[in-house]
N, C-alpha and C positions, 0 to 999 in steps of 0.2 A: 503493499500500499504506500510506502514511503516513496518509492520510485515513481509511482503515478502522480503523487502530489508534487514532486520536484519537476517532473516533466510538464505538469499543468502550469505550475508557477512560471516556468520558463516561456511557455506559450503566451501567458498573459502579459509577461514583461515584454515580450517581442511585439505583441499587438499594441501595447501601450506606447512602446518606443516608435513604432511606425505611425501611430496615430498622432503623436506630438511633433513629428518631423524631425526628431533627434536620431542620430545614427549610433551614438555611443553613450551608454549609461555608465556614469562614474560615481563610485561611492566615496564621498568626502565628508569628514567630520560627523559621521553617523547618519547621514542622509544620502539620498541618491540625486545626482545631478544630471540633466540630459545635456550633452554637448553635441552641437550640430557640426557637421563637417566644414561648414562655411566659416566657423570661428576658430578651427584648428589650424595653427600655422605649421607646426611640425610635430613628429613623433620621434622620441629618442628611446631606442631599445637597450635594455640592460638584462640580458638573460631571459628569464621568464617574466620580466616586469617591463613595463613600457611607460615612460613619461610623456604625457599629453600637454603641449604648450598651446595656449590660445592667444588670440590677437589682443586680449585685454591684459596680458602678461602673467596670467595665472598658469600654474603648473599642477597637473594631477598625476598621481601614480595609479596605475592599473596592473592588476596581476594577470595580464594576458601577454602573449608574445606579440611582437610587432607584426609578424606574418599573419596571425589570426585577426588582428585589428585591420590589417590593410585589405582584407577580403570585403570588409563593410564600407570602404572609402571609395570616393569617386575617382574617375580617371585622371583628374588633375593632380593627384598625389604621385610623387615621383621618388623612387629609391635612389638616393644620391651617395649613400655609403652604407656599409654594413649595419651601422647603428642609427641611421637617420633616414626618414621619410618625410618629404616636405610637401606642402601645398603650394603649387606653382603660381596660383593666383595671389599669394600673400608674400612673394618675394619682392623686396623693395629695391635692392641694390646688389650688383655683383662686384666683388672686391678682389684684388691681387690675381690678376689673370684668370678670373672666373673660379678660383679655388675656394673663395669664401662667399657665402650668400648671407645678406642681411635680410632678416625676416621682419614682418609687420610688428612682432612683439618686442622687437629691439635686439634680439639675440643674433649671433652669427654662427652659421653652421658650415662645417668644412665638407667639401666634395672630395671623394676619393680620387686618387690619381688615375686609376683604371677607368672610372666613369667620367672623367672630366670632359673628354670630347663629346661623348654621348649626351651628357647633361647640357653642355653649351648648345648643342644642336637643337635639343628639345626646347630649351628656354628661348632660343632665337625664334623657334617656330611659334612659340606662344606670344611673341612680340616683346620679350624682355631683353632688348639690346642695350641695356645700360651697362656701362663698364667703366671702371675707374682708369 
């Protein structure tokens, strides 16, 4: 009977999340907060945990892998590093030969050497031709 209750609660939570328009449900300070993908600037993975950074400057810790969370995100999220997934709509500036990206929350994120050419090409396609 426990398994049925857990699966029922998951279905109810999923329906509530879809109805509210939020894509990720975050537990913070004893309550659940719905975070929409439009407000997420980037994700930082650390093992089985992921930090979610929002455009308002807040940071949330989720006990899910970045790969699992990326399945629920829109196509404008790009994997730029083993540990970083960014929202390409919220990139403000490209610094140091496109190796650093300044995000809307004010933080800077490093692009991996192997993905630098690919990310530059993708960001140019999105119209982010800002470069220092």
